[in-house]
A tleap script that builds the chain and sets N, CA, C and O, in Angstrom:
source leaprc.protein.ff14SB
mol = sequence {
  NMET ILE VAL GLY TRP SER GLU HIE VAL THR
  SER VAL ARG GLU ARG PHE LEU PHE TRP HIE
  ARG ILE TRP ASP SER CYS GLY ARG ALA ARG
  SER GLY ILE VAL ALA ASP CYS MET ARG ARG
  THR ARG VAL ALA TYR HIE TYR ALA VAL ARG
  MET VAL LYS ARG ASN GLU GLU GLN LEU HIE
  ARG GLU ARG PHE SER HIE CYS VAL LEU ASN
  ASN ASP SER ARG SER PHE ARG THR GLU VAL
  LYS LYS ILE ARG ALA ASN LYS SER GLY ARG
  CYS ARG ILE VAL ASP GLY LYS ASN SER ASP
  ASP SER VAL ALA ASP VAL PHE LEU GLN SER
  TYR LYS LYS LEU PHE THR SER VAL PRO TYR
  ASP LYS SER THR CVAL
}
set mol.1.N position { 0.838 -1.186 0.000 }
set mol.1.CA position { 0.000 0.000 0.000 }
set mol.1.C position { 0.881 1.246 0.000 }
set mol.1.O position { 1.977 1.238 0.561 }
set mol.2.N position { 0.413 2.279 -0.610 }
set mol.2.CA position { 1.149 3.529 -0.719 }
set mol.2.C position { 1.021 4.305 0.591 }
set mol.2.O position { -0.051 4.374 1.192 }
set mol.3.N position { 2.142 4.886 1.016 }
set mol.3.CA position { 2.155 5.657 2.261 }
set mol.3.C position { 1.240 6.864 2.114 }
set mol.3.O position { 1.313 7.582 1.116 }
set mol.4.N position { 0.386 7.091 3.095 }
set mol.4.CA position { -0.505 8.242 3.102 }
set mol.4.C position { -1.814 8.026 2.372 }
set mol.4.O position { -2.643 8.933 2.311 }
set mol.5.N position { -2.015 6.844 1.817 }
set mol.5.CA position { -3.235 6.587 1.048 }
set mol.5.C position { -4.470 6.754 1.917 }
set mol.5.O position { -5.412 7.446 1.531 }
set mol.6.N position { -4.475 6.126 3.088 }
set mol.6.CA position { -5.675 6.170 3.929 }
set mol.6.C position { -5.956 7.574 4.449 }
set mol.6.O position { -7.118 7.941 4.623 }
set mol.7.N position { -4.909 8.371 4.702 }
set mol.7.CA position { -5.124 9.720 5.226 }
set mol.7.C position { -5.544 10.722 4.157 }
set mol.7.O position { -6.372 11.595 4.419 }
set mol.8.N position { -4.979 10.605 2.951 }
set mol.8.CA position { -5.161 11.653 1.942 }
set mol.8.C position { -6.054 11.263 0.766 }
set mol.8.O position { -6.635 12.142 0.129 }
set mol.9.N position { -6.177 9.980 0.462 }
set mol.9.CA position { -6.861 9.582 -0.767 }
set mol.9.C position { -8.210 8.916 -0.519 }
set mol.9.O position { -9.137 9.103 -1.308 }
set mol.10.N position { -8.340 8.154 0.547 }
set mol.10.CA position { -9.544 7.339 0.749 }
set mol.10.C position { -10.827 8.166 0.756 }
set mol.10.O position { -11.799 7.804 0.093 }
set mol.11.N position { -10.840 9.258 1.490 }
set mol.11.CA position { -12.070 10.061 1.563 }
set mol.11.C position { -12.396 10.704 0.212 }
set mol.11.O position { -13.563 10.790 -0.170 }
set mol.12.N position { -11.370 11.153 -0.506 }
set mol.12.CA position { -11.590 11.759 -1.823 }
set mol.12.C position { -12.098 10.704 -2.802 }
set mol.12.O position { -12.965 10.979 -3.631 }
set mol.13.N position { -11.552 9.506 -2.698 }
set mol.13.CA position { -11.992 8.408 -3.560 }
set mol.13.C position { -13.447 8.051 -3.293 }
set mol.13.O position { -14.210 7.827 -4.233 }
set mol.14.N position { -13.839 7.994 -2.029 }
set mol.14.CA position { -15.229 7.692 -1.681 }
set mol.14.C position { -16.178 8.737 -2.268 }
set mol.14.O position { -17.231 8.396 -2.808 }
set mol.15.N position { -15.799 10.007 -2.158 }
set mol.15.CA position { -16.631 11.085 -2.702 }
set mol.15.C position { -16.751 10.953 -4.220 }
set mol.15.O position { -17.835 11.109 -4.783 }
set mol.16.N position { -15.611 10.660 -4.881 }
set mol.16.CA position { -15.643 10.486 -6.333 }
set mol.16.C position { -16.540 9.321 -6.724 }
set mol.16.O position { -17.347 9.448 -7.645 }
set mol.17.N position { -16.411 8.174 -6.031 }
set mol.17.CA position { -17.244 7.013 -6.364 }
set mol.17.C position { -18.729 7.295 -6.139 }
set mol.17.O position { -19.578 6.807 -6.885 }
set mol.18.N position { -19.038 8.084 -5.108 }
set mol.18.CA position { -20.426 8.472 -4.849 }
set mol.18.C position { -20.996 9.248 -6.044 }
set mol.18.O position { -22.062 8.916 -6.563 }
set mol.19.N position { -20.269 10.286 -6.466 }
set mol.19.CA position { -20.752 11.102 -7.576 }
set mol.19.C position { -20.719 10.339 -8.893 }
set mol.19.O position { -21.547 10.591 -9.768 }
set mol.20.N position { -19.794 9.425 -9.050 }
set mol.20.CA position { -19.739 8.622 -10.270 }
set mol.20.C position { -20.962 7.710 -10.361 }
set mol.20.O position { -21.534 7.543 -11.439 }
set mol.21.N position { -21.361 7.123 -9.240 }
set mol.21.CA position { -22.554 6.274 -9.241 }
set mol.21.C position { -23.811 7.084 -9.566 }
set mol.21.O position { -24.671 6.636 -10.324 }
set mol.22.N position { -23.905 8.273 -8.986 }
set mol.22.CA position { -25.071 9.128 -9.287 }
set mol.22.C position { -25.073 9.508 -10.758 }
set mol.22.O position { -26.113 9.440 -11.414 }
set mol.23.N position { -23.922 9.908 -11.283 }
set mol.23.CA position { -23.793 10.275 -12.694 }
set mol.23.C position { -24.155 9.098 -13.592 }
set mol.23.O position { -24.822 9.270 -14.612 }
set mol.24.N position { -23.710 7.893 -13.206 }
set mol.24.CA position { -24.015 6.694 -13.980 }
set mol.24.C position { -25.515 6.405 -13.950 }
set mol.24.O position { -26.097 6.041 -14.972 }
set mol.25.N position { -26.138 6.564 -12.788 }
set mol.25.CA position { -27.575 6.294 -12.685 }
set mol.25.C position { -28.422 7.350 -13.395 }
set mol.25.O position { -29.583 7.100 -13.720 }
set mol.26.N position { -27.847 8.525 -13.636 }
set mol.26.CA position { -28.560 9.586 -14.362 }
set mol.26.C position { -28.369 9.471 -15.871 }
set mol.26.O position { -28.791 10.359 -16.612 }
set mol.27.N position { -27.750 8.410 -16.331 }
set mol.27.CA position { -27.613 8.212 -17.774 }
set mol.27.C position { -26.318 8.752 -18.347 }
set mol.27.O position { -26.214 8.913 -19.563 }
set mol.28.N position { -25.341 9.033 -17.527 }
set mol.28.CA position { -24.024 9.503 -17.966 }
set mol.28.C position { -24.116 10.765 -18.831 }
set mol.28.O position { -23.559 10.834 -19.927 }
set mol.29.N position { -24.817 11.729 -18.316 }
set mol.29.CA position { -24.997 12.987 -19.040 }
set mol.29.C position { -23.655 13.677 -19.248 }
set mol.29.O position { -22.790 13.633 -18.374 }
set mol.30.N position { -23.479 14.311 -20.397 }
set mol.30.CA position { -22.227 15.006 -20.714 }
set mol.30.C position { -22.174 16.411 -20.113 }
set mol.30.O position { -21.096 16.988 -19.976 }
set mol.31.N position { -23.311 16.947 -19.763 }
set mol.31.CA position { -23.338 18.285 -19.177 }
set mol.31.C position { -24.355 18.303 -18.042 }
set mol.31.O position { -25.173 17.394 -17.896 }
set mol.32.N position { -24.280 19.351 -17.255 }
set mol.32.CA position { -25.205 19.482 -16.143 }
set mol.32.C position { -24.475 19.473 -14.810 }
set mol.32.O position { -23.259 19.300 -14.737 }
set mol.33.N position { -25.258 19.666 -13.767 }
set mol.33.CA position { -24.698 19.767 -12.418 }
set mol.33.C position { -24.066 18.448 -11.979 }
set mol.33.O position { -22.976 18.442 -11.408 }
set mol.34.N position { -24.743 17.335 -12.243 }
set mol.34.CA position { -24.214 16.033 -11.820 }
set mol.34.C position { -22.915 15.715 -12.552 }
set mol.34.O position { -21.969 15.218 -11.939 }
set mol.35.N position { -22.854 15.992 -13.848 }
set mol.35.CA position { -21.638 15.745 -14.620 }
set mol.35.C position { -20.494 16.620 -14.106 }
set mol.35.O position { -19.356 16.160 -14.018 }
set mol.36.N position { -20.786 17.870 -13.769 }
set mol.36.CA position { -19.751 18.764 -13.236 }
set mol.36.C position { -19.230 18.270 -11.887 }
set mol.36.O position { -18.024 18.297 -11.639 }
set mol.37.N position { -20.132 17.822 -11.018 }
set mol.37.CA position { -19.709 17.291 -9.711 }
set mol.37.C position { -18.849 16.045 -9.888 }
set mol.37.O position { -17.843 15.876 -9.200 }
set mol.38.N position { -19.249 15.173 -10.815 }
set mol.38.CA position { -18.468 13.966 -11.062 }
set mol.38.C position { -17.078 14.330 -11.576 }
set mol.38.O position { -16.085 13.751 -11.136 }
set mol.39.N position { -17.000 15.279 -12.500 }
set mol.39.CA position { -15.690 15.689 -13.049 }
set mol.39.C position { -14.802 16.321 -11.984 }
set mol.39.O position { -13.613 16.016 -11.904 }
set mol.40.N position { -15.377 17.200 -11.166 }
set mol.40.CA position { -14.580 17.847 -10.113 }
set mol.40.C position { -14.046 16.839 -9.102 }
set mol.40.O position { -12.892 16.924 -8.683 }
set mol.41.N position { -14.891 15.882 -8.711 }
set mol.41.CA position { -14.423 14.890 -7.737 }
set mol.41.C position { -13.413 13.937 -8.367 }
set mol.41.O position { -12.502 13.467 -7.686 }
set mol.42.N position { -13.562 13.646 -9.658 }
set mol.42.CA position { -12.571 12.796 -10.345 }
set mol.42.C position { -11.223 13.494 -10.415 }
set mol.42.O position { -10.187 12.870 -10.186 }
set mol.43.N position { -11.228 14.782 -10.729 }
set mol.43.CA position { -9.983 15.557 -10.771 }
set mol.43.C position { -9.339 15.595 -9.388 }
set mol.43.O position { -8.124 15.440 -9.265 }
set mol.44.N position { -10.143 15.799 -8.351 }
set mol.44.CA position { -9.608 15.846 -6.985 }
set mol.44.C position { -9.017 14.499 -6.588 }
set mol.44.O position { -7.980 14.442 -5.926 }
set mol.45.N position { -9.671 13.422 -6.990 }
set mol.45.CA position { -9.164 12.084 -6.678 }
set mol.45.C position { -7.819 11.833 -7.353 }
set mol.45.O position { -6.870 11.386 -6.709 }
set mol.46.N position { -7.741 12.120 -8.637 }
set mol.46.CA position { -6.487 11.901 -9.359 }
set mol.46.C position { -5.375 12.817 -8.845 }
set mol.46.O position { -4.209 12.422 -8.810 }
set mol.47.N position { -5.727 14.019 -8.455 }
set mol.47.CA position { -4.740 14.923 -7.868 }
set mol.47.C position { -4.205 14.360 -6.553 }
set mol.47.O position { -3.002 14.409 -6.295 }
set mol.48.N position { -5.095 13.830 -5.728 }
set mol.48.CA position { -4.679 13.256 -4.442 }
set mol.48.C position { -3.755 12.055 -4.649 }
set mol.48.O position { -2.777 11.890 -3.920 }
set mol.49.N position { -4.063 11.226 -5.633 }
set mol.49.CA position { -3.209 10.064 -5.921 }
set mol.49.C position { -1.830 10.522 -6.365 }
set mol.49.O position { -0.821 10.001 -5.889 }
set mol.50.N position { -1.775 11.492 -7.273 }
set mol.50.CA position { -0.474 12.006 -7.730 }
set mol.50.C position { 0.306 12.641 -6.589 }
set mol.50.O position { 1.518 12.451 -6.486 }
set mol.51.N position { -0.373 13.390 -5.733 }
set mol.51.CA position { 0.295 14.055 -4.614 }
set mol.51.C position { 0.902 13.034 -3.653 }
set mol.51.O position { 2.029 13.211 -3.190 }
set mol.52.N position { 0.168 11.978 -3.356 }
set mol.52.CA position { 0.668 10.959 -2.431 }
set mol.52.C position { 1.864 10.229 -3.045 }
set mol.52.O position { 2.852 9.977 -2.356 }
set mol.53.N position { 1.783 9.892 -4.313 }
set mol.53.CA position { 2.898 9.210 -4.971 }
set mol.53.C position { 4.129 10.109 -5.048 }
set mol.53.O position { 5.254 9.652 -4.842 }
set mol.54.N position { 3.913 11.372 -5.340 }
set mol.54.CA position { 5.023 12.313 -5.475 }
set mol.54.C position { 5.697 12.595 -4.135 }
set mol.54.O position { 6.912 12.787 -4.082 }
set mol.55.N position { 4.928 12.622 -3.065 }
set mol.55.CA position { 5.452 12.979 -1.745 }
set mol.55.C position { 5.614 11.772 -0.827 }
set mol.55.O position { 5.548 11.910 0.394 }
set mol.56.N position { 5.823 10.607 -1.395 }
set mol.56.CA position { 5.906 9.381 -0.593 }
set mol.56.C position { 7.041 9.451 0.426 }
set mol.56.O position { 6.864 9.077 1.585 }
set mol.57.N position { 8.197 9.927 -0.007 }
set mol.57.CA position { 9.344 10.005 0.906 }
set mol.57.C position { 9.071 10.996 2.042 }
set mol.57.O position { 9.411 10.722 3.193 }
set mol.58.N position { 8.470 12.129 1.734 }
set mol.58.CA position { 8.139 13.119 2.760 }
set mol.58.C position { 7.123 12.562 3.755 }
set mol.58.O position { 7.235 12.804 4.956 }
set mol.59.N position { 6.146 11.826 3.266 }
set mol.59.CA position { 5.144 11.223 4.149 }
set mol.59.C position { 5.779 10.170 5.058 }
set mol.59.O position { 5.394 10.033 6.219 }
set mol.60.N position { 6.757 9.425 4.523 }
set mol.60.CA position { 7.503 8.476 5.364 }
set mol.60.C position { 8.192 9.227 6.500 }
set mol.60.O position { 8.123 8.821 7.660 }
set mol.61.N position { 8.853 10.318 6.155 }
set mol.61.CA position { 9.570 11.102 7.176 }
set mol.61.C position { 8.621 11.656 8.232 }
set mol.61.O position { 8.936 11.645 9.422 }
set mol.62.N position { 7.462 12.140 7.798 }
set mol.62.CA position { 6.492 12.687 8.744 }
set mol.62.C position { 5.985 11.614 9.710 }
set mol.62.O position { 5.879 11.859 10.911 }
set mol.63.N position { 5.677 10.439 9.190 }
set mol.63.CA position { 5.217 9.353 10.062 }
set mol.63.C position { 6.312 8.945 11.046 }
set mol.63.O position { 6.054 8.710 12.226 }
set mol.64.N position { 7.537 8.868 10.530 }
set mol.64.CA position { 8.664 8.469 11.366 }
set mol.64.C position { 8.882 9.481 12.487 }
set mol.64.O position { 9.045 9.097 13.645 }
set mol.65.N position { 8.886 10.773 12.150 }
set mol.65.CA position { 9.096 11.799 13.173 }
set mol.65.C position { 7.930 11.839 14.159 }
set mol.65.O position { 8.135 12.094 15.346 }
set mol.66.N position { 6.720 11.591 13.685 }
set mol.66.CA position { 5.564 11.556 14.578 }
set mol.66.C position { 5.737 10.435 15.618 }
set mol.66.O position { 5.435 10.630 16.796 }
set mol.67.N position { 6.219 9.275 15.184 }
set mol.67.CA position { 6.445 8.144 16.110 }
set mol.67.C position { 7.516 8.490 17.142 }
set mol.67.O position { 7.389 8.146 18.317 }
set mol.68.N position { 8.568 9.169 16.697 }
set mol.68.CA position { 9.654 9.530 17.617 }
set mol.68.C position { 9.171 10.563 18.621 }
set mol.68.O position { 9.434 10.434 19.817 }
set mol.69.N position { 8.471 11.584 18.152 }
set mol.69.CA position { 8.020 12.655 19.039 }
set mol.69.C position { 6.987 12.180 20.058 }
set mol.69.O position { 6.963 12.671 21.187 }
set mol.70.N position { 6.143 11.242 19.675 }
set mol.70.CA position { 5.098 10.753 20.570 }
set mol.70.C position { 5.520 9.519 21.358 }
set mol.70.O position { 4.719 8.940 22.091 }
set mol.71.N position { 6.775 9.121 21.207 }
set mol.71.CA position { 7.318 7.970 21.931 }
set mol.71.C position { 6.462 6.720 21.703 }
set mol.71.O position { 6.189 5.961 22.633 }
set mol.72.N position { 6.052 6.525 20.466 }
set mol.72.CA position { 5.222 5.382 20.081 }
set mol.72.C position { 6.135 4.297 19.516 }
set mol.72.O position { 6.378 4.244 18.311 }
set mol.73.N position { 6.640 3.430 20.400 }
set mol.73.CA position { 7.658 2.463 19.994 }
set mol.73.C position { 7.123 1.407 19.029 }
set mol.73.O position { 7.860 0.955 18.153 }
set mol.74.N position { 5.877 1.010 19.165 }
set mol.74.CA position { 5.318 -0.003 18.258 }
set mol.74.C position { 5.229 0.543 16.835 }
set mol.74.O position { 5.643 -0.126 15.887 }
set mol.75.N position { 4.699 1.737 16.682 }
set mol.75.CA position { 4.616 2.340 15.351 }
set mol.75.C position { 6.000 2.672 14.817 }
set mol.75.O position { 6.246 2.586 13.614 }
set mol.76.N position { 6.904 3.052 15.714 }
set mol.76.CA position { 8.274 3.357 15.312 }
set mol.76.C position { 8.915 2.131 14.663 }
set mol.76.O position { 9.517 2.237 13.595 }
set mol.77.N position { 8.786 0.963 15.306 }
set mol.77.CA position { 9.350 -0.264 14.748 }
set mol.77.C position { 8.699 -0.619 13.415 }
set mol.77.O position { 9.371 -1.076 12.490 }
set mol.78.N position { 7.401 -0.407 13.323 }
set mol.78.CA position { 6.686 -0.693 12.080 }
set mol.78.C position { 7.193 0.187 10.951 }
set mol.78.O position { 7.407 -0.289 9.836 }
set mol.79.N position { 7.387 1.476 11.235 }
set mol.79.CA position { 7.877 2.396 10.214 }
set mol.79.C position { 9.299 2.054 9.795 }
set mol.79.O position { 9.632 2.139 8.613 }
set mol.80.N position { 10.134 1.671 10.739 }
set mol.80.CA position { 11.509 1.285 10.402 }
set mol.80.C position { 11.505 0.057 9.501 }
set mol.80.O position { 12.272 -0.007 8.540 }
set mol.81.N position { 10.654 -0.912 9.799 }
set mol.81.CA position { 10.559 -2.107 8.957 }
set mol.81.C position { 10.109 -1.745 7.546 }
set mol.81.O position { 10.618 -2.297 6.570 }
set mol.82.N position { 9.165 -0.825 7.435 }
set mol.82.CA position { 8.691 -0.412 6.114 }
set mol.82.C position { 9.798 0.262 5.324 }
set mol.82.O position { 9.949 0.018 4.127 }
set mol.83.N position { 10.569 1.105 5.984 }
set mol.83.CA position { 11.647 1.812 5.297 }
set mol.83.C position { 12.729 0.833 4.866 }
set mol.83.O position { 13.207 0.903 3.734 }
set mol.84.N position { 13.117 -0.066 5.737 }
set mol.84.CA position { 14.171 -1.030 5.413 }
set mol.84.C position { 13.732 -2.039 4.368 }
set mol.84.O position { 14.542 -2.459 3.541 }
set mol.85.N position { 12.490 -2.430 4.386 }
set mol.85.CA position { 12.005 -3.448 3.459 }
set mol.85.C position { 12.049 -2.950 2.017 }
set mol.85.O position { 12.252 -3.744 1.099 }
set mol.86.N position { 11.866 -1.670 1.809 }
set mol.86.CA position { 11.841 -1.140 0.456 }
set mol.86.C position { 13.227 -1.051 -0.167 }
set mol.86.O position { 13.344 -0.964 -1.389 }
set mol.87.N position { 14.258 -1.070 0.631 }
set mol.87.CA position { 15.588 -0.850 0.102 }
set mol.87.C position { 16.445 -2.104 0.066 }
set mol.87.O position { 17.623 -2.038 -0.287 }
set mol.88.N position { 15.880 -3.232 0.421 }
set mol.88.CA position { 16.666 -4.449 0.396 }
set mol.88.C position { 16.592 -5.073 -0.987 }
set mol.88.O position { 15.588 -4.958 -1.691 }
set mol.89.N position { 17.662 -5.725 -1.351 }
set mol.89.CA position { 17.700 -6.389 -2.631 }
set mol.89.C position { 18.844 -7.368 -2.667 }
set mol.89.O position { 19.717 -7.357 -1.799 }
set mol.90.N position { 18.836 -8.196 -3.652 }
set mol.90.CA position { 19.879 -9.204 -3.764 }
set mol.90.C position { 20.741 -8.877 -4.964 }
set mol.90.O position { 20.232 -8.606 -6.051 }
set mol.91.N position { 22.032 -8.903 -4.766 }
set mol.91.CA position { 22.968 -8.639 -5.846 }
set mol.91.C position { 22.998 -9.850 -6.773 }
set mol.91.O position { 23.155 -10.979 -6.310 }
set mol.92.N position { 22.853 -9.631 -8.040 }
set mol.92.CA position { 22.785 -10.730 -9.002 }
set mol.92.C position { 24.161 -11.086 -9.573 }
set mol.92.O position { 24.358 -12.220 -10.012 }
set mol.93.N position { 25.122 -10.148 -9.580 }
set mol.93.CA position { 26.435 -10.391 -10.186 }
set mol.93.C position { 27.521 -10.035 -9.182 }
set mol.93.O position { 27.527 -8.932 -8.636 }
set mol.94.N position { 28.442 -10.964 -8.936 }
set mol.94.CA position { 29.582 -10.734 -8.058 }
set mol.94.C position { 30.836 -11.151 -8.814 }
set mol.94.O position { 30.969 -12.307 -9.218 }
set mol.95.N position { 31.751 -10.212 -9.004 }
set mol.95.CA position { 32.998 -10.465 -9.740 }
set mol.95.C position { 32.750 -11.120 -11.089 }
set mol.95.O position { 33.498 -12.010 -11.494 }
set mol.96.N position { 31.718 -10.693 -11.779 }
set mol.96.CA position { 31.415 -11.214 -13.102 }
set mol.96.C position { 30.692 -12.548 -13.102 }
set mol.96.O position { 30.368 -13.067 -14.170 }
set mol.97.N position { 30.434 -13.107 -11.952 }
set mol.97.CA position { 29.721 -14.390 -11.855 }
set mol.97.C position { 28.251 -14.109 -11.566 }
set mol.97.O position { 27.926 -13.254 -10.743 }
set mol.98.N position { 27.358 -14.838 -12.252 }
set mol.98.CA position { 25.939 -14.538 -12.051 }
set mol.98.C position { 25.097 -15.732 -11.624 }
set mol.98.O position { 23.921 -15.555 -11.306 }
set mol.99.N position { 25.647 -16.936 -11.603 }
set mol.99.CA position { 24.856 -18.068 -11.104 }
set mol.99.C position { 25.100 -18.228 -9.604 }
set mol.99.O position { 26.127 -17.793 -9.084 }
set mol.100.N position { 24.154 -18.850 -8.923 }
set mol.100.CA position { 24.269 -19.010 -7.471 }
set mol.100.C position { 25.514 -19.797 -7.069 }
set mol.100.O position { 26.193 -19.447 -6.104 }
set mol.101.N position { 25.806 -20.851 -7.807 }
set mol.101.CA position { 26.978 -21.671 -7.468 }
set mol.101.C position { 28.282 -20.920 -7.683 }
set mol.101.O position { 29.192 -21.011 -6.859 }
set mol.102.N position { 28.384 -20.182 -8.778 }
set mol.102.CA position { 29.635 -19.462 -9.047 }
set mol.102.C position { 29.834 -18.305 -8.068 }
set mol.102.O position { 30.965 -18.017 -7.677 }
set mol.103.N position { 28.739 -17.634 -7.666 }
set mol.103.CA position { 28.844 -16.568 -6.669 }
set mol.103.C position { 29.261 -17.152 -5.325 }
set mol.103.O position { 30.090 -16.569 -4.626 }
set mol.104.N position { 28.691 -18.301 -4.959 }
set mol.104.CA position { 29.078 -18.960 -3.714 }
set mol.104.C position { 30.550 -19.351 -3.750 }
set mol.104.O position { 31.239 -19.256 -2.735 }
set mol.105.N position { 31.040 -19.791 -4.915 }
set mol.105.CA position { 32.449 -20.155 -5.048 }
set mol.105.C position { 33.354 -18.937 -4.886 }
set mol.105.O position { 34.438 -19.046 -4.313 }
set mol.106.N position { 32.917 -17.771 -5.389 }
set mol.106.CA position { 33.693 -16.533 -5.210 }
set mol.106.C position { 33.840 -16.220 -3.728 }
set mol.106.O position { 34.932 -15.877 -3.273 }
set mol.107.N position { 32.751 -16.336 -2.970 }
set mol.107.CA position { 32.815 -16.072 -1.533 }
set mol.107.C position { 33.652 -17.134 -0.812 }
set mol.107.O position { 34.383 -16.815 0.126 }
set mol.108.N position { 33.548 -18.381 -1.242 }
set mol.108.CA position { 34.345 -19.450 -0.647 }
set mol.108.C position { 35.837 -19.161 -0.803 }
set mol.108.O position { 36.604 -19.273 0.153 }
set mol.109.N position { 36.235 -18.792 -2.007 }
set mol.109.CA position { 37.652 -18.500 -2.251 }
set mol.109.C position { 38.106 -17.271 -1.467 }
set mol.109.O position { 39.222 -17.243 -0.947 }
set mol.110.N position { 37.249 -16.257 -1.383 }
set mol.110.CA position { 37.620 -15.033 -0.649 }
set mol.110.C position { 37.800 -15.318 0.836 }
set mol.110.O position { 38.775 -14.864 1.434 }
set mol.111.N position { 36.887 -16.055 1.435 }
set mol.111.CA position { 36.993 -16.360 2.859 }
set mol.111.C position { 38.128 -17.341 3.150 }
set mol.111.O position { 38.775 -17.250 4.193 }
set mol.112.N position { 38.371 -18.274 2.237 }
set mol.112.CA position { 39.486 -19.204 2.411 }
set mol.112.C position { 40.804 -18.428 2.429 }
set mol.112.O position { 41.680 -18.682 3.256 }
set mol.113.N position { 40.923 -17.485 1.507 }
set mol.113.CA position { 42.123 -16.650 1.441 }
set mol.113.C position { 42.253 -15.786 2.695 }
set mol.113.O position { 43.352 -15.619 3.226 }
set mol.114.N position { 41.136 -15.240 3.167 }
set mol.114.CA position { 41.143 -14.393 4.358 }
set mol.114.C position { 41.545 -15.181 5.605 }
set mol.114.O position { 42.384 -14.723 6.381 }
set mol.115.N position { 40.961 -16.349 5.801 }
set mol.115.CA position { 41.224 -17.124 7.008 }
set mol.115.C position { 42.615 -17.760 7.021 }
set mol.115.O position { 43.173 -18.007 8.090 }
set mol.116.N position { 43.163 -18.020 5.870 }
set mol.116.CA position { 44.515 -18.602 5.827 }
set mol.116.C position { 45.601 -17.541 5.793 }
set mol.116.O position { 46.785 -17.875 5.852 }
set mol.117.N position { 45.223 -16.250 5.699 }
set mol.117.CA position { 46.247 -15.203 5.657 }
set mol.117.C position { 46.822 -14.891 7.026 }
set mol.117.O position { 47.888 -14.282 7.109 }
set mol.118.N position { 46.162 -15.281 8.092 }
set mol.118.CA position { 46.629 -15.035 9.437 }
set mol.118.C position { 47.122 -16.362 10.030 }
set mol.118.O position { 46.381 -17.344 10.058 }
set mol.119.N position { 48.375 -16.387 10.502 }
set mol.119.CA position { 48.880 -17.643 11.064 }
set mol.119.C position { 48.144 -17.987 12.368 }
set mol.119.O position { 47.742 -17.112 13.135 }
set mol.120.N position { 47.989 -19.271 12.579 }
set mol.120.CA position { 47.279 -19.746 13.764 }
set mol.120.C position { 48.177 -20.721 14.503 }
set mol.120.O position { 48.645 -21.712 13.943 }
set mol.121.N position { 48.403 -20.423 15.752 }
set mol.121.CA position { 49.281 -21.293 16.557 }
set mol.121.C position { 48.435 -21.967 17.629 }
set mol.121.O position { 47.874 -21.283 18.485 }
set mol.122.N position { 48.331 -23.295 17.602 }
set mol.122.CA position { 47.496 -24.037 18.531 }
set mol.122.C position { 48.027 -23.961 19.963 }
set mol.122.O position { 47.244 -24.121 20.899 }
set mol.123.N position { 49.304 -23.726 20.169 }
set mol.123.CA position { 49.864 -23.698 21.520 }
set mol.123.C position { 49.451 -22.453 22.301 }
set mol.123.O position { 49.489 -22.466 23.531 }
set mol.124.N position { 49.058 -21.377 21.614 }
set mol.124.CA position { 48.649 -20.150 22.304 }
set mol.124.C position { 47.189 -20.186 22.743 }
set mol.124.O position { 46.756 -19.324 23.508 }
set mol.125.N position { 46.436 -21.153 22.278 }
set mol.125.CA position { 45.004 -21.216 22.593 }
set mol.125.C position { 44.736 -21.842 23.901 }
set mol.125.O position { 43.579 -21.965 24.302 }
savepdb mol mol.pdb
quit
């Protein structure tokens, strides 16, 4: 779900759907008061959707700061999870290797080299 949808878009969407149903039941007139109300609410709905999509990062920040200021630890954790979940991803290519086995082999060789680069003396343990 898009951040801010329930606060900024839901009520506008409900109003638009209300007027759209009335306009539809009136025979979808091209002019008149009902058609004008339907058009105005449709424009407001689409504007609200664009505004929420455009300001998604700002809305994230506002929710996050609201949780911090109100000492709401449950919502704070939820917001942190939402922020972190959007930025996670898996790297598909490592050192020119793109299959799972070849990438695993690259890490195997790197760690083998790392662990054998430091001498280990069993008598000091």
